[in-house]
SELO-90890 format. One line per 3 residues: number of its first residue (from 1); for each residue x, y, z of C-alpha. Coordinates in Angstrom, 1 decimal. Layout:
# residues N
NUM = X:Y:Z; ...
END
This chain:
# residues 589
1 = -0.6:2.9:-12.4; 0.1:4.3:-15.9; 2.4:7.1:-16.7
4 = 2.8:9.4:-19.7; 6.2:11.0:-19.1; 7.2:10.9:-22.7
7 = 9.0:13.4:-24.9; 5.9:15.5:-25.5; 5.2:15.8:-21.8
10 = 8.8:16.8:-21.2; 8.4:19.4:-23.9; 5.6:20.9:-21.9
13 = 7.8:20.8:-18.8; 10.6:22.6:-20.8; 8.2:25.4:-21.7
16 = 7.2:25.7:-18.1; 10.8:25.9:-16.9; 11.6:28.5:-19.5
19 = 9.8:30.9:-17.3; 12.4:30.4:-14.6; 15.4:31.5:-16.7
22 = 17.5:34.0:-14.7; 16.8:32.1:-11.5; 19.6:31.6:-9.0
25 = 20.5:28.1:-7.9; 20.1:28.8:-4.2; 20.4:25.4:-2.5
28 = 20.8:21.8:-3.6; 19.6:18.7:-1.7; 19.5:14.9:-2.3
31 = 16.8:13.6:0.0; 16.6:10.2:-1.6; 18.5:7.9:-3.8
34 = 19.0:9.4:-7.3; 16.6:12.3:-6.4; 17.9:15.9:-6.6
37 = 16.1:19.0:-5.5; 17.3:22.4:-6.8; 16.0:25.5:-5.1
40 = 15.7:28.2:-7.8; 15.2:31.7:-6.5; 14.0:34.5:-8.7
43 = 13.4:37.7:-6.9; 11.4:36.8:-3.8; 10.0:33.6:-5.3
46 = 11.7:30.3:-4.7; 10.7:27.2:-6.7; 11.9:23.6:-6.1
49 = 12.9:21.7:-9.2; 12.9:17.9:-8.8; 15.1:15.6:-10.9
52 = 14.7:11.8:-10.3; 16.5:9.0:-12.2; 15.0:6.0:-10.4
55 = 13.9:3.5:-13.0; 10.2:3.5:-12.2; 10.0:7.2:-11.2
58 = 12.3:9.0:-13.6; 11.1:12.5:-14.2; 11.8:16.3:-13.9
61 = 9.3:18.9:-12.7; 8.7:21.6:-10.2; 7.4:20.3:-6.9
64 = 5.7:21.6:-3.8; 6.4:18.4:-1.8; 8.5:18.4:1.4
67 = 11.3:15.9:1.8; 13.5:14.9:4.7; 17.1:15.4:3.9
70 = 19.9:13.2:5.3; 22.2:14.6:7.9; 25.2:14.0:5.7
73 = 24.7:14.9:2.0; 25.6:12.1:-0.5; 28.8:12.6:-2.6
76 = 26.9:13.5:-5.8; 25.0:16.2:-3.9; 28.3:17.7:-2.6
79 = 29.6:17.7:-6.2; 26.5:19.5:-7.4; 26.7:22.1:-4.6
82 = 30.4:22.8:-5.4; 29.7:23.4:-9.1; 26.1:24.8:-9.3
85 = 25.2:26.6:-6.1; 25.2:30.4:-6.6; 25.0:29.9:-10.4
88 = 22.2:31.3:-12.7; 19.9:29.2:-14.9; 20.3:30.7:-18.4
91 = 18.8:28.1:-20.7; 16.7:24.9:-20.8; 17.0:22.6:-23.8
94 = 15.4:19.4:-25.1; 17.1:17.8:-28.1; 14.6:16.7:-30.7
97 = 11.7:15.7:-28.4; 14.0:13.1:-26.7; 13.4:12.4:-23.1
100 = 16.5:14.3:-22.3; 16.6:17.8:-20.6; 19.6:20.0:-20.3
103 = 19.9:22.9:-17.8; 22.5:25.4:-18.6; 24.0:27.2:-15.5
106 = 26.4:30.1:-15.5; 28.5:30.1:-12.4; 32.1:30.8:-11.2
109 = 34.9:28.5:-10.4; 37.1:28.3:-7.2; 39.1:31.3:-8.3
112 = 36.0:33.4:-9.0; 36.3:33.2:-12.8; 33.2:32.8:-15.0
115 = 32.3:29.1:-15.7; 29.5:27.2:-17.4; 28.0:23.9:-16.4
118 = 25.3:21.7:-17.9; 23.1:19.5:-15.7; 21.5:16.8:-17.8
121 = 18.7:14.4:-16.9; 17.9:11.3:-19.1; 14.4:9.9:-18.6
124 = 14.8:6.4:-20.0; 13.5:3.8:-17.6; 16.2:1.7:-16.1
127 = 18.8:3.7:-18.1; 17.8:7.0:-16.5; 20.5:9.2:-15.1
130 = 21.4:12.7:-13.9; 24.8:13.9:-15.2; 26.8:17.0:-14.6
133 = 28.9:18.2:-17.6; 31.7:20.6:-18.3; 31.3:23.0:-21.3
136 = 33.6:20.7:-23.4; 31.2:17.8:-22.8; 33.3:15.9:-20.3
139 = 31.6:14.3:-17.3; 32.1:15.9:-13.9; 30.0:13.3:-12.1
142 = 26.7:11.4:-12.4; 24.0:10.0:-10.1; 24.8:6.5:-11.6
145 = 28.3:5.7:-12.6; 29.0:2.7:-14.8; 31.6:1.2:-17.2
148 = 31.4:-0.7:-20.4; 30.8:-3.8:-18.2; 27.3:-2.4:-17.8
151 = 26.8:-0.7:-21.1; 28.6:-1.5:-24.3; 27.4:1.9:-25.8
154 = 29.1:4.2:-23.3; 30.8:4.7:-20.0; 29.5:7.2:-17.5
157 = 32.5:8.1:-15.3; 34.1:11.4:-14.2; 36.5:12.7:-16.8
160 = 35.1:10.6:-19.7; 33.4:12.4:-22.6; 29.6:12.4:-22.5
163 = 28.1:10.1:-25.1; 24.3:10.6:-25.7; 22.0:7.5:-25.5
166 = 21.7:5.7:-28.9; 19.3:7.7:-31.1; 16.4:6.1:-32.9
169 = 15.4:7.0:-36.4; 12.1:8.7:-35.7; 10.4:11.7:-37.4
172 = 9.7:14.9:-35.4; 5.9:15.1:-35.6; 6.0:18.9:-35.3
175 = 7.5:19.2:-38.8; 5.1:16.9:-40.6; 2.3:18.0:-42.7
178 = -0.7:15.7:-43.4; 0.8:14.2:-46.6; 4.2:13.5:-45.0
181 = 2.5:12.0:-42.0; 0.3:9.7:-44.1; 3.3:8.6:-46.2
184 = 5.3:7.8:-43.1; 2.6:5.7:-41.5; 1.7:3.9:-44.8
187 = 5.3:2.5:-44.8; 3.8:-0.1:-42.4; 4.0:-2.8:-41.3
190 = 0.2:-3.0:-42.1; -0.6:-5.5:-39.4; 0.9:-3.5:-36.5
193 = -1.5:-1.8:-34.1; -1.7:1.9:-34.8; -0.7:3.0:-31.3
196 = 2.5:0.9:-31.6; 3.2:2.2:-35.1; 2.9:5.8:-33.8
199 = 5.5:5.1:-31.1; 7.9:3.5:-33.5; 7.6:6.2:-36.2
202 = 7.3:9.5:-34.3; 9.6:11.1:-31.8; 8.2:12.1:-28.4
205 = 5.2:9.8:-28.3; 5.0:7.2:-25.6; 2.4:4.4:-25.5
208 = -0.1:6.5:-23.4; 0.0:9.4:-25.9; -0.3:7.1:-28.9
211 = -3.4:5.5:-27.4; -4.8:8.9:-26.9; -4.2:9.8:-30.5
214 = -6.0:6.7:-31.7; -8.9:7.3:-29.2; -9.4:10.9:-30.3
217 = -9.4:9.7:-33.9; -12.4:7.6:-33.1; -10.7:4.3:-33.9
220 = -10.9:1.2:-31.7; -7.9:0.0:-29.6; -5.8:-2.4:-31.5
223 = -6.8:-1.0:-34.9; -4.2:-1.5:-37.7; -3.4:0.3:-41.0
226 = -5.4:-2.4:-42.9; -8.6:-0.8:-41.8; -7.5:2.8:-42.5
229 = -8.2:5.0:-45.5; -7.6:8.6:-46.2; -10.5:9.7:-43.9
232 = -9.1:7.7:-41.0; -5.5:9.0:-41.6; -6.9:12.6:-41.6
235 = -8.6:11.9:-38.3; -5.4:10.5:-36.8; -3.3:13.5:-38.0
238 = -5.9:16.0:-36.6; -5.8:14.2:-33.2; -2.0:14.3:-33.2
241 = -2.0:18.1:-33.9; -4.3:18.6:-31.0; -2.0:16.8:-28.6
244 = 1.1:18.5:-30.0; -0.5:21.9:-29.3; -0.7:21.0:-25.6
247 = 3.1:21.3:-25.3; 2.6:25.1:-25.3; 1.2:27.0:-22.3
250 = -1.7:28.5:-24.2; -3.1:25.0:-24.8; -2.2:23.3:-21.5
253 = -4.9:21.3:-19.8; -2.9:19.3:-17.2; -4.9:16.5:-15.8
256 = -4.6:13.5:-13.5; -7.1:10.7:-14.1; -8.3:8.8:-11.0
259 = -9.0:5.1:-10.8; -10.4:2.8:-8.1; -10.4:4.4:-4.6
262 = -9.5:7.7:-6.3; -5.9:6.5:-6.9; -4.1:8.4:-9.7
265 = -4.2:6.3:-12.8; -2.6:8.5:-15.5; -1.4:12.1:-16.1
268 = -0.9:14.3:-19.1; -0.5:17.9:-20.2; -3.8:17.6:-22.1
271 = -7.2:16.0:-21.6; -7.2:12.2:-21.8; -10.2:11.1:-23.7
274 = -9.4:7.4:-23.5; -10.5:7.4:-19.8; -14.2:8.2:-20.3
277 = -16.3:8.1:-17.2; -13.4:8.2:-14.7; -13.0:11.1:-12.3
280 = -10.1:13.5:-12.8; -8.4:16.5:-11.3; -7.2:19.5:-13.3
283 = -4.1:21.6:-12.6; -2.6:24.9:-13.7; 0.7:23.5:-14.9
286 = 2.1:20.2:-16.1; 4.5:20.2:-13.1; 1.5:20.4:-10.7
289 = -0.2:17.5:-12.4; 3.0:15.4:-12.4; 3.8:16.3:-8.8
292 = 0.3:15.3:-7.6; 0.5:12.0:-9.5; 3.9:11.0:-8.1
295 = 3.2:12.3:-4.5; 0.1:10.1:-4.5; 2.1:7.2:-5.8
298 = 4.9:7.8:-3.2; 2.3:8.0:-0.4; 0.8:4.7:-1.6
301 = 4.2:3.0:-1.7; 4.9:4.2:1.9; 1.4:3.0:2.9
304 = 1.8:-0.4:1.3; 5.3:-0.8:2.8; 4.0:0.0:6.3
307 = 1.0:-2.3:5.7; 3.3:-5.2:4.7; 5.4:-4.7:7.8
310 = 2.4:-5.0:10.0; 1.0:-7.9:8.0; 4.3:-9.7:8.6
313 = 4.1:-9.2:12.3; 0.5:-10.4:12.4; 1.3:-13.5:10.3
316 = 4.1:-14.3:12.6; 2.0:-14.0:15.8; -1.0:-15.8:14.3
319 = 1.3:-18.7:13.2; 2.6:-18.9:16.7; -0.9:-18.9:18.2
322 = -2.2:-21.5:15.7; 0.7:-23.8:16.6; 0.1:-23.3:20.3
325 = -3.7:-23.9:19.8; -3.0:-27.2:18.1; -0.8:-28.4:21.0
328 = -3.2:-27.3:23.6; -6.2:-28.9:21.8; -4.3:-32.2:21.6
331 = -3.6:-32.0:25.4; -7.3:-31.4:26.1; -8.2:-34.3:23.8
334 = -6.0:-36.5:25.8; -8.2:-35.9:28.8; -10.4:-38.8:27.6
337 = -7.5:-41.1:28.4; -7.5:-39.8:32.0; -10.8:-41.7:32.6
340 = -9.1:-44.9:31.3; -6.4:-44.4:34.0; -9.0:-44.0:36.7
343 = -10.9:-47.1:35.5; -7.7:-49.1:35.5; -6.9:-48.1:39.1
346 = -10.4:-48.9:40.3; -10.4:-52.3:38.6; -7.0:-53.2:40.0
349 = -8.2:-52.2:43.5; -11.4:-54.2:43.1; -9.5:-57.3:42.0
352 = -6.5:-56.9:44.2; -7.2:-60.2:46.0; -6.7:-62.0:42.7
355 = -3.4:-60.4:41.9; 0.2:-61.2:42.8; 3.4:-59.3:42.3
358 = 5.0:-60.2:38.9; 1.8:-60.4:36.9; 2.0:-58.5:33.5
361 = -1.8:-58.0:33.0; -5.2:-58.1:34.5; -8.4:-59.1:32.6
364 = -11.6:-58.3:34.5; -15.2:-57.3:33.7; -15.8:-53.5:33.4
367 = -18.5:-52.9:36.1; -19.3:-49.5:34.5; -20.3:-51.3:31.3
370 = -23.9:-52.5:31.4; -22.8:-55.5:29.3; -19.9:-56.2:31.6
373 = -17.4:-56.5:28.7; -14.0:-57.6:30.0; -11.1:-55.1:30.0
376 = -7.4:-56.0:29.9; -5.1:-53.7:31.9; -1.3:-53.7:31.6
379 = 0.6:-54.2:34.9; 4.2:-53.5:35.8; 5.6:-56.9:37.1
382 = 8.1:-55.1:39.3; 5.3:-53.4:41.3; 2.9:-54.9:43.8
385 = -0.9:-54.8:42.9; -1.4:-51.9:45.2; 1.5:-50.0:43.7
388 = 0.1:-50.6:40.2; -3.2:-49.2:41.3; -1.5:-46.2:42.8
391 = 0.5:-45.6:39.6; -2.7:-45.5:37.5; -4.4:-43.1:40.0
394 = -1.3:-40.8:39.8; -1.5:-40.9:36.0; -5.2:-40.0:36.2
397 = -4.6:-37.0:38.4; -1.7:-35.8:36.3; -3.7:-36.1:33.1
400 = -6.8:-34.4:34.6; -4.8:-31.4:35.9; -2.9:-31.1:32.6
403 = -6.2:-31.1:30.7; -7.7:-28.5:33.0; -4.7:-26.2:32.6
406 = -4.6:-26.8:28.9; -8.3:-26.0:28.6; -7.7:-22.6:30.3
409 = -4.7:-21.9:28.1; -6.6:-23.0:25.0; -9.4:-20.5:25.8
412 = -6.8:-17.7:26.3; -5.0:-18.7:23.0; -8.3:-18.7:21.0
415 = -9.1:-15.2:22.5; -5.7:-14.0:21.4; -6.3:-15.4:17.9
418 = -9.6:-13.6:17.8; -7.9:-10.4:18.8; -5.1:-10.8:16.3
421 = -7.7:-11.5:13.5; -9.6:-8.4:14.5; -6.4:-6.4:14.0
424 = -5.9:-8.1:10.7; -9.4:-7.0:9.7; -8.5:-3.4:10.8
427 = -5.3:-3.6:8.7; -7.3:-4.5:5.6; -9.5:-1.4:6.2
430 = -6.6:1.0:6.8; -6.6:3.7:4.1; -4.0:6.2:5.4
433 = -0.7:6.2:7.2; -2.4:7.6:10.3; -4.6:4.5:10.3
436 = -1.6:2.2:10.2; 0.2:4.3:12.9; -2.8:3.7:15.1
439 = -2.7:0.0:14.6; 1.1:0.0:15.2; 0.5:1.8:18.5
442 = -2.1:-0.8:19.5; 0.3:-3.7:18.7; 3.0:-1.9:20.7
445 = 0.7:-1.4:23.7; -0.4:-5.1:23.5; 3.3:-6.2:23.7
448 = 3.7:-7.5:20.1; 6.2:-4.7:19.3; 8.9:-3.2:21.5
451 = 8.3:0.1:23.1; 9.8:3.0:21.2; 9.2:6.6:20.3
454 = 6.5:6.9:17.7; 8.1:7.5:14.3; 7.2:10.5:12.2
457 = 5.3:10.1:9.0; 7.8:10.0:6.1; 7.7:13.0:3.9
460 = 6.3:15.3:6.7; 9.3:16.6:8.6; 8.7:18.4:11.9
463 = 5.4:16.7:12.7; 6.0:15.1:16.1; 3.9:12.4:17.7
466 = 2.5:13.7:21.0; 0.3:12.7:23.9; -2.8:14.1:22.2
469 = -2.1:12.1:19.0; -1.6:8.9:21.0; -4.9:9.1:22.8
472 = -7.2:10.6:20.1; -8.2:8.0:17.5; -8.6:8.9:13.8
475 = -12.1:9.4:12.5; -14.3:6.4:11.7; -16.0:5.9:8.3
478 = -19.3:7.8:8.0; -22.3:7.1:5.9; -25.8:8.5:5.6
481 = -28.8:6.1:5.2; -31.6:6.6:2.7; -33.7:7.8:5.7
484 = -31.2:10.4:6.7; -29.7:8.6:9.7; -25.9:8.9:10.3
487 = -24.1:5.5:10.3; -20.5:5.3:11.7; -18.1:2.4:11.2
490 = -15.0:1.9:13.3; -11.8:1.1:11.3; -9.8:-0.4:14.1
493 = -10.1:-1.6:17.7; -9.3:1.8:19.2; -11.9:3.4:17.0
496 = -14.4:0.7:17.9; -13.9:1.3:21.7; -14.1:5.0:21.3
499 = -17.2:4.8:19.0; -19.1:2.4:21.2; -18.1:3.3:24.7
502 = -17.5:7.1:24.5; -19.2:8.6:21.4; -22.4:6.7:21.0
505 = -25.5:7.5:23.1; -27.2:4.8:25.1; -30.2:4.9:22.7
508 = -28.1:4.5:19.6; -28.2:1.2:17.8; -25.0:-1.0:17.8
511 = -24.3:-3.7:15.2; -21.5:-6.3:14.7; -21.0:-9.4:12.6
514 = -22.0:-12.3:14.8; -18.9:-14.2:16.2; -16.7:-12.7:13.5
517 = -13.9:-10.2:13.9; -15.1:-6.9:12.4; -16.1:-3.3:12.9
520 = -18.4:-1.8:15.4; -21.2:0.0:13.6; -23.4:2.7:15.2
523 = -26.7:4.1:14.0; -27.2:7.6:15.5; -30.9:7.3:16.3
526 = -31.5:10.7:18.1; -34.2:8.9:20.0; -36.1:7.9:16.8
529 = -37.3:4.5:15.6; -34.8:3.1:13.1; -36.5:2.3:9.7
532 = -35.9:-1.0:8.1; -33.9:0.4:5.1; -31.5:2.1:7.6
535 = -31.1:-1.1:9.7; -30.4:-3.1:6.5; -27.8:-0.7:5.3
538 = -26.0:-0.7:8.6; -26.1:-4.5:8.8; -24.7:-4.8:5.3
541 = -21.9:-2.4:6.3; -21.2:-4.4:9.5; -20.9:-7.5:7.3
544 = -18.8:-5.7:4.7; -16.3:-4.5:7.2; -15.8:-7.9:8.8
547 = -13.8:-11.0:8.1; -16.8:-12.3:6.3; -16.9:-9.3:3.9
550 = -16.7:-11.6:0.8; -19.3:-14.1:2.0; -23.1:-14.1:1.6
553 = -25.9:-14.3:4.3; -23.6:-13.0:7.1; -25.3:-13.0:10.5
556 = -25.2:-9.6:12.1; -26.3:-8.9:15.7; -27.8:-5.6:16.7
559 = -28.8:-4.1:20.1; -28.9:-0.8:21.9; -25.6:0.7:22.9
562 = -26.7:0.6:26.6; -26.7:-3.2:26.3; -23.0:-3.3:25.2
565 = -20.3:-3.5:27.9; -16.6:-3.9:28.1; -15.4:-6.5:30.7
568 = -12.6:-5.4:33.0; -9.2:-6.1:31.5; -10.6:-7.0:28.0
571 = -8.5:-6.3:25.0; -9.2:-3.2:22.7; -12.3:-3.7:20.7
574 = -13.6:-6.7:22.7; -17.1:-6.2:24.3; -20.0:-8.3:25.5
577 = -23.6:-7.5:24.8; -27.2:-8.8:25.4; -30.8:-8.2:24.3
580 = -29.5:-8.7:20.7; -31.4:-9.7:17.6; -29.8:-11.2:14.5
583 = -30.3:-10.5:10.8; -28.7:-12.2:7.8; -27.5:-9.9:5.1
586 = -25.3:-9.8:2.0; -22.3:-7.5:2.6; -22.5:-4.0:1.0
589 = -20.4:-3.3:-2.1
END
């Protein structure tokens, strides 16, 4: 995902926060590492201000999100409460379009005397920080403390004077007219891409904003000064002025651009023309856009973390089953040797009159071979001929029993592998935390996870898992065919069972990829004949949501729901069916 939290976007946030001057710092929390939430109350209205100094999430904005706070507040949170709670926000400042924001708070000290504090957030990637300062510029404390061993430029420690990050010689674009802007850019270098040149020359512009300037100017990505004349420079300057205007509330047009699967791709305080053709969501304030972007990103990270945890469990269990399958298959393969033991015993018995104790081998014609080819059988010289025959018969019975038991175990192991692969397929389809929680419950019920109380979804405190939630599956995927028929696709084994065995009517059509783990697909027929286009669409969906989703010519079985049954004791999602027909389709996109 791309972000645009540069100096210009921070300027828009500063303008938004200026409307909260006079607010009282009511409460302070630190729900996560290097994340501070200030509750600002003005009259009856309370707003939450988020400050985050994590390297890949550094930002400051108002938020509507809910967070779970630790039972014991971290030390930095306690320091902020001591110095800021009860104080009044009196000013918000951004020095020279830098990615630095200062919050000025008037408060009182321990003796009730008036005091002033500054809370500063630096948004600078891995160097981001949240720092509490005294009026004289000395550091009270910081979210990240470090010495000169970490940074040669400055130390961030309590009692040390605050040293700003090293400044870069950049021009403030707000004070440039068209001639000054043109002279600045024509200083070159001439072979540098324009978007990079804008970032290097102008304060407040990040790579995302610089690309937007070039795009609005009608120039191709990667264009350099060599291809620019006065006309192109005028276009670039005009595009820059349009974007600079978006730092004021009157020209705000906060937006989040959505990429694949409607995942947030970028955000800004103004329209992003460089993402033509992509869907987008508009918001009333820059904070709302930024908050939406980062909440979606946070939920995606939580989702991927939970998915990786389940993938690790499945990989471990499948590895165990594959190893067991190999050992059991080898035991079954050894059953062929059991017939050799039986033949040896019978040949010894048939030729016992020719044998004496102490012989090491017997060579005799194989009376089961039409050609009568001779067979050599090893004998134990310490045993009598009868005891040698008995030894071979015992080995035969032992191998035969072991093969039979291994064959039964091999069948069970392969059924378990098929079941685990069906869960792996469900995991690939999971699109929400609730989908993953449903898979986790199934794994727990199947004994692959220890029994424990269902965890709450992170970020949604107070939502408890109850009996109803444990028994009611999430909703399946739903499609409508060109002929108007509803097509439902189960996303996991619990949904598959519910969809086929409880929801679908006996006359509905049931589809499933043939002999391949995948989703149950239902066509709601309503007693009507299913047209060929609807059947093809449903079959392609069944192929798409199976382990063969990336293959071609996937066989898909279909039959009426009344011909689908679940054997007693079968695992979730496992059914048997008859009266089926098979079609070969290419999976749907």
